[in-house]
C-alpha positions in Angstrom: -205.4 158.3 -184.3 -203.7 161.0 -182.2 -200.4 160.6 -180.8 -200.0 162.0 -177.2 -196.1 162.7 -175.4 -196.9 162.6 -171.2 -195.2 161.7 -168.7 -196.2 158.7 -165.6 -198.6 161.2 -164.1 -201.0 161.0 -167.2 -204.3 159.6 -166.0 -204.8 157.7 -169.2 -201.6 156.1 -169.2 -201.5 155.1 -166.2 -205.2 153.4 -166.7 -203.7 151.8 -170.3 -201.1 150.5 -167.8 -203.5 148.9 -165.0 -205.3 146.6 -168.0 -201.6 145.8 -169.2 -200.5 144.9 -165.2 -204.1 143.0 -165.2 -202.9 141.2 -168.6 -199.3 140.7 -167.8 -200.3 138.8 -164.3 -201.5 136.6 -166.2 -199.7 135.2 -169.1 -196.6 135.7 -166.2 -198.9 133.4 -163.4 -196.7 132.4 -160.5 -193.7 134.7 -162.1 -195.8 138.2 -162.0 -194.1 139.2 -159.4 -190.6 139.3 -160.3 -191.3 140.9 -163.8 -193.8 143.4 -162.4 -191.0 145.3 -159.7 -188.8 145.9 -162.4 -192.3 147.9 -164.2 -192.9 150.7 -161.6 -194.2 153.9 -163.4 -193.5 156.3 -160.8 -191.3 158.5 -162.3 -191.2 158.0 -166.5 -190.2 161.5 -167.9 -191.2 160.1 -171.6 -194.5 158.3 -172.4 -196.5 157.6 -175.2 -200.8 157.3 -175.7 -202.6 157.0 -178.2 -206.1 157.9 -178.8 -208.4 156.7 -180.9 -211.6 158.9 -181.4 -210.3 161.0 -177.8 -209.9 157.2 -176.2 -206.9 156.1 -175.0 -206.2 152.8 -177.0 -202.5 152.1 -176.2 -199.4 153.9 -174.7 -196.1 152.7 -174.1 -192.8 154.2 -172.5 -189.1 154.6 -172.6 -186.7 154.9 -169.5 -182.9 155.9 -169.7 -181.0 152.6 -169.6 -177.3 154.0 -170.5 -175.9 157.3 -172.0 -176.3 155.9 -175.4 -179.5 153.7 -174.7 -183.2 153.9 -173.9 -185.5 150.6 -172.5 -188.7 150.0 -174.1 -190.8 150.1 -171.7 -194.7 149.8 -170.7 -196.3 149.0 -174.0 -199.9 147.9 -174.5 -202.6 147.7 -177.0 -206.3 147.7 -175.9 -207.9 144.5 -176.8 -210.5 146.7 -178.6 -207.7 148.4 -180.7 -205.7 145.9 -181.7 -204.8 144.5 -185.3 -204.4 148.7 -186.2 -201.0 148.9 -185.7 -201.1 151.3 -183.2 -198.4 149.1 -181.8 -196.0 149.9 -184.3 -196.8 153.3 -184.3 -196.1 153.7 -180.5 -192.5 151.7 -181.5 -191.7 154.6 -183.9 -192.5 157.0 -182.1 -190.7 156.3 -179.0 -187.9 156.0 -181.4 -187.6 159.1 -183.3 -188.3 160.9 -179.4 -185.2 159.0 -178.2 -183.1 160.1 -181.4 -184.2 163.5 -180.7 -182.8 163.0 -177.2 -179.6 162.1 -178.6 -180.1 158.2 -178.1 -178.4 155.9 -180.4 -179.9 152.6 -179.4 -183.0 151.1 -177.7 -183.2 147.9 -175.7 -186.4 146.0 -174.4 -187.1 142.9 -172.1 -190.6 140.7 -173.0 -191.6 137.4 -172.5 -191.9 134.9 -174.5 -195.4 134.3 -173.9 -196.2 137.1 -175.6 -195.9 136.4 -179.3 -198.0 139.2 -180.7 -195.0 141.8 -179.0 -192.5 139.7 -180.6 -194.1 140.4 -183.5 -193.8 143.7 -183.7 -190.9 144.0 -182.5 -189.2 142.1 -185.1 -191.2 143.7 -187.8 -189.8 146.9 -186.2 -186.4 145.9 -186.9 -185.3 145.1 -182.9 -183.1 141.5 -183.1 -182.7 139.8 -180.5 -180.0 139.9 -177.8 -178.6 137.7 -174.7 -180.7 138.6 -171.4 -179.4 141.7 -169.9 -179.6 143.0 -166.6 -182.1 141.3 -164.2 -183.5 139.3 -166.9 -179.9 137.2 -167.4 -180.5 133.3 -167.0 -184.6 134.0 -166.9 -185.6 131.2 -168.9 -189.5 133.3 -170.1 -187.3 136.4 -170.8 -186.4 137.6 -174.3 -184.1 140.8 -174.6 -183.7 142.6 -178.1 -181.8 145.8 -179.5 -181.8 148.0 -182.2 -179.5 150.8 -183.3 -181.5 154.4 -184.1 
């Protein structure tokens, strides 16, 4: 396993995000357009791609949320590489990177339909919080935070 820090101009990151968006379009159904508007990747400076035998297998990113907090975004593992702990590895690397940049907290949003993702976040020490920002009042959204 190789972990690469990059940005959203990385083609492997972009390709994995396309797979993520296709999966989310199915899972989110008619709500996909609402969620998709908050998931643009045109200018993300902090992205991770995990490679298995030089094959891009998983990705994740974070954006500045406020002066002390990052928001975890664009988490995805190719189905061929699931059940190997890659999502947990991405979360840990993103947290480590955020701490290097002096952030003290991470937040994230996921949908209730993404049971696998929710399990990863909870096992990684994230606790559920009231929905924030654009997710307030959205019943299918669930938000989490973790002090880094």
